C-alpha positions as CSV (number, residue, x, y, z in Angstrom):
1,M,-2.8,-22.2,-2.8
2,L,0.6,-21.3,-4.1
3,F,-1.1,-19.9,-7.2
4,L,-3.3,-17.8,-4.9
5,A,-0.3,-16.5,-3.0
6,T,1.5,-15.4,-6.1
7,F,-1.5,-14.0,-7.9
8,F,-2.8,-12.1,-4.9
9,K,0.5,-11.1,-3.4
10,W,-0.3,-7.4,-3.2
11,W,-3.6,-8.1,-1.5
12,L,-1.9,-10.4,0.9
13,L,0.6,-7.7,1.7
14,G,-2.2,-5.3,2.2
15,A,-3.9,-7.7,4.7
16,L,-0.6,-8.1,6.5
17,V,-0.1,-4.3,6.7
18,L,-3.7,-3.9,7.9
19,G,-3.0,-6.5,10.5
20,L,0.1,-4.7,11.7
21,I,-1.9,-1.5,12.1
22,V,-4.7,-3.2,13.9
23,G,-2.4,-5.2,16.1
24,W,-0.5,-2.0,17.1
25,F,-3.5,0.1,17.9
26,T,-5.6,-2.6,19.7
27,Y,-2.8,-3.7,22.0
28,I,-4.0,-5.1,25.3
29,P,-1.4,-6.2,27.9
30,R,-3.5,-8.9,29.4
31,P,-6.3,-10.5,27.4
32,R,-9.7,-10.6,29.0
33,A,-11.9,-13.7,29.3
34,W,-14.2,-12.7,26.4
35,I,-11.2,-12.3,24.1
36,D,-10.1,-15.8,25.0
37,R,-13.5,-17.2,24.1
38,A,-13.7,-15.2,20.8
39,V,-10.2,-16.3,19.8
40,S,-11.1,-19.9,20.6
41,A,-14.2,-19.7,18.4
42,V,-12.3,-18.1,15.5
43,I,-9.7,-20.9,15.8
44,V,-12.4,-23.6,15.6
45,I,-14.0,-21.9,12.5
46,F,-10.6,-21.5,10.9
47,A,-9.7,-25.1,11.5
48,A,-13.0,-26.2,10.0
49,G,-12.3,-24.0,6.9
50,V,-8.9,-25.6,6.5
51,L,-10.3,-29.0,6.8
52,V,-13.0,-28.3,4.2
53,A,-10.2,-26.8,1.9
54,L,-7.9,-29.8,2.4
55,L,-10.6,-32.3,1.7
56,R,-11.8,-30.3,-1.3
57,L,-15.4,-30.4,-0.1
58,L,-16.2,-27.2,-1.9
59,P,-15.6,-27.5,-5.7
60,G,-15.1,-24.7,-8.2
61,R,-15.4,-21.0,-7.3
62,A,-16.6,-21.6,-3.7
63,G,-13.5,-23.6,-2.9
64,Y,-11.3,-21.0,-4.6
65,L,-12.9,-18.2,-2.5
66,L,-12.6,-20.3,0.7
67,E,-8.9,-20.8,0.1
68,L,-8.4,-17.1,-0.7
69,A,-10.3,-16.1,2.5
70,L,-8.2,-18.5,4.6
71,L,-5.0,-17.1,3.0
72,M,-6.0,-13.5,3.6
73,F,-7.1,-14.2,7.1
74,T,-3.8,-15.9,7.8
75,A,-1.8,-12.9,6.5
76,Y,-4.1,-10.5,8.6
77,V,-3.6,-12.5,11.8
78,I,0.2,-12.7,11.3
79,G,0.2,-8.9,10.8
80,C,-1.9,-8.5,14.0
81,F,0.5,-10.6,16.0
82,I,3.6,-8.8,14.7
83,G,2.0,-5.4,15.4
84,W,1.0,-6.5,18.9
85,L,4.5,-7.9,19.5
86,A,6.2,-4.7,18.3
87,H,4.0,-2.6,20.5
88,N,4.7,-4.9,23.4
89,L,8.5,-4.8,22.9
90,L,8.6,-1.0,22.5
91,R,6.3,-0.4,25.5
92,G,8.4,-2.8,27.6
93,Q,11.6,-1.0,26.6
94,S,10.3,2.4,27.6
95,A,9.1,1.0,31.0
96,L,12.6,-0.3,31.6
97,A,14.4,2.9,30.6
98,P,16.8,4.1,33.3
99,S,16.1,7.3,35.3
100,T,17.8,10.5,34.2
101,A,17.9,12.0,37.7
102,G,21.5,11.1,38.4
103,A,23.2,11.2,41.7
104,G,22.0,13.7,44.2
105,G,18.5,14.1,42.7
106,T,15.4,13.3,44.7
107,V,13.6,10.4,43.0
108,S,10.5,8.6,44.4
109,G,10.0,4.9,44.2
110,S,12.3,1.9,44.0
111,A,13.4,2.8,40.4
112,G,15.0,6.0,41.8
113,T,17.1,4.2,44.3
114,A,18.3,1.8,41.6
115,A,19.3,4.8,39.5
116,G,21.3,6.3,42.3
117,G,18.8,8.9,43.6
118,T,17.3,9.1,47.0
119,V,13.7,8.6,48.0
120,A,11.8,11.4,49.6
121,P,10.1,10.2,52.9
122,G,6.4,9.6,52.4
123,A,6.6,10.1,48.7
124,S,4.8,7.7,46.4
125,A,6.0,6.6,43.0
126,A,4.9,9.2,40.4
127,N,2.5,10.8,42.9
128,G,-0.1,8.3,41.8
129,R,-0.1,9.7,38.3
130,P,1.6,7.9,35.4
131,G,4.4,9.8,33.6
132,Q,5.2,12.1,36.5
133,S,7.7,11.7,39.3
134,N,9.2,13.6,42.2
135,V,12.5,14.2,40.4
136,Q,14.2,17.4,41.5
137,P,17.6,17.4,39.9
138,G,20.3,19.4,41.7
139,K,18.4,19.6,45.0
140,P,19.6,17.4,47.8
141,H,17.2,15.4,50.0
142,G,15.4,17.5,52.5
143,S,15.6,20.9,50.8
C-alpha cells in the first residue's frame, strides 16, 4: 500500500480535495436516520474490503485495484470529514458572534440582553426570520 500511496499521491490529494468540497457543501447539522443506515452499510462494505485486502484473497490486478480503491476512498472520507468539521466550526463561530448593538440599542431575544441591549416588549428574536433582528442603534427603549 505504501507503493500505491507514493505512486498515486496526486490522485489521493485530488480525492482528499474533492472530499473537502463535498464535506463543506453537504453539511448537515444533525444526521437523519437514513444517513446512519447508509454510513453503517458503507462501513461494513469497507471493512469487508479491508479484510479481503489483508488476507490477500484477490491476487494480481484485482487485488491491486481493490487496495487502490480502499486508499482513494479513505482519502475521500477524510476530506469529507475535514470539510464537514471546518463548516461546522465556522458556522458555530458565526452563531456565537457578539451583538454589535451596544448599550442603549433595542435588541430582541436573550442574546441582546447578554450584549448589553434591552429587549422590546412582545418582540420575538429576529421577528421569526433568520438573519434579521429588532436592532435600532441609538434609539432608547420605547421610542
